[in-house]
C-alpha positions in Angstrom: -24.9 -10.1 -2.1 -22.6 -10.8 -5.1 -19.2 -12.3 -4.2 -16.3 -12.0 -6.7 -12.6 -11.4 -6.9 -11.6 -7.8 -6.6 -10.7 -5.7 -9.7 -8.6 -2.6 -10.1 -11.6 -0.3 -9.8 -12.4 -1.7 -6.4 -9.2 -0.6 -4.8 -10.3 2.9 -3.4 -13.4 1.4 -1.9 -11.6 -1.6 -0.5 -9.0 0.7 1.2 -11.9 2.6 2.9 -13.3 -0.7 4.1 -9.9 -1.7 5.5 -10.0 1.4 7.7 -12.7 -0.5 9.8 -10.2 -3.3 10.4 -7.2 -1.2 11.4 -8.3 2.4 11.9 -5.0 3.5 13.4 -2.8 2.2 10.6 -1.1 4.6 8.2 -3.2 4.7 5.1 -2.1 2.8 2.0 -2.2 4.6 -1.3 -4.1 3.2 -4.2 -0.8 2.9 -6.2 0.8 0.8 -3.4 -2.3 -1.3 -3.0 -2.5 -2.1 -6.7 1.2 -3.0 -6.8 0.9 -5.3 -3.8 -2.4 -6.9 -5.1 -0.6 -7.7 -8.4 2.2 -9.3 -6.5 -0.3 -11.3 -4.4 -1.9 -12.7 -7.6 1.4 -14.1 -8.7 0.6 -17.0 -6.4 -1.9 -19.1 -8.4 -5.3 -19.1 -6.6 -4.5 -16.1 -4.4 -6.7 -13.0 -4.6 -8.9 -10.7 -2.7 -12.6 -11.6 -2.5 -15.2 -8.9 -2.2 -18.9 -9.1 -1.2 -20.9 -6.5 -2.9 -24.4 -5.1 -2.4 -25.1 -3.2 -5.6 -21.9 -1.1 -6.1 -20.9 -1.2 -2.5 -18.2 -3.5 -1.1 -19.5 -4.6 2.3 -17.3 -7.6 3.2 -13.9 -8.9 2.1 -11.0 -11.3 2.8 -7.7 -12.1 1.3 -6.9 -15.6 0.2 -3.3 -16.6 -0.2 -2.5 -20.1 -1.7 0.9 -21.2 -0.6 3.0 -23.8 -2.5 4.1 -26.7 -0.3 6.6 -29.5 -0.2 4.8 -31.8 2.2 1.3 -33.4 1.8 2.3 -34.7 -1.6 2.9 -31.1 -2.7 -0.6 -30.0 -2.0 -0.7 -26.3 -1.2 -2.4 -24.7 1.9 -4.2 -21.5 2.2 -4.2 -18.6 4.6 -7.1 -16.2 4.9 -6.3 -12.7 6.2 -7.8 -9.2 6.4 -11.3 -10.4 7.1 -13.6 -7.4 7.5 -17.3 -6.5 7.1 -18.5 -2.9 7.1 -20.0 -2.2 10.6 -23.3 -1.2 9.1 -23.6 -4.7 7.5 -22.4 -7.0 10.2 -24.5 -9.9 11.6 -26.2 -10.4 8.2 -24.1 -13.4 7.0 -22.0 -11.4 4.6 -18.7 -12.1 6.2 -19.5 -15.8 6.5 -20.5 -15.9 2.8 -17.2 -14.3 1.8 -15.3 -16.8 3.9 -17.2 -19.7 2.4 -16.3 -18.5 -1.1 -12.7 -18.1 -0.1 -12.5 -21.7 1.3 -14.3 -23.1 -1.8 -11.7 -21.3 -3.9 -8.9 -22.9 -1.8 -10.4 -26.3 -2.2 -10.6 -25.8 -6.0 -6.9 -24.8 -5.9 -6.1 -28.2 -4.4 -5.3 -26.9 -0.8 -5.4 -29.5 1.9 -6.2 -27.0 4.6 -7.2 -23.4 5.1 -5.9 -21.4 8.1 -6.7 -18.0 9.6 -5.6 -16.2 12.6 -7.3 -13.6 14.7 -5.8 -11.4 17.4 -9.2 -10.8 18.9 -10.2 -12.4 22.1 -13.8 -11.1 21.8 -16.2 -14.0 22.1 -18.4 -12.6 19.3 -15.4 -12.6 16.9 -14.3 -16.2 17.9 -18.0 -17.4 17.6 -18.1 -15.8 14.1 -15.1 -17.8 12.9 -16.4 -21.0 14.6 -19.9 -20.5 13.0 -18.1 -20.0 9.6 -16.7 -23.5 10.0 -13.3 -22.9 11.4 -12.1 -24.8 14.5 -9.7 -23.5 17.1 -7.3 -26.4 17.3 -3.7 -25.2 17.0 -1.4 -23.0 18.9 -0.3 -19.9 16.9 3.0 -18.0 17.4 4.0 -14.8 15.7 6.7 -12.1 15.7 5.5 -8.6 14.9 7.2 -5.5 13.6 3.9 -3.5 13.9 1.9 -3.7 17.1 -1.3 -5.8 17.0 -4.6 -3.8 16.6 -6.7 -3.3 19.7 -9.5 -5.8 20.0 
């Protein structure tokens, strides 16, 4: 699998992959997705990583590098929208994309990388743990949209 940052031509395929993450969400148009992706990249170090088998995107995550005023100004990172195509799960592709995302965060000078999951499924929690993340904080959120079903 080849892991790289997304490009404009990836957007239609990426949007199809996201349907496996939130199938009940209203679909995003390619035009809106491209506009939001360009805004995301205004934060240095932030981008969408894609894992490809030949021309097919099979895994992805979004890396957001957030400027910070504490920790001597070192930024921190948030990983979001982690998804692997169901036909390609349990093959290490998702973990590989997460590793590349965390490596990119370290290169950007981040002092920590965070991610949240709404899933309570033991397989999902084990996936993140096996990818090197530890469950050690309490998360709180306010939502405008309902959480997806686990």
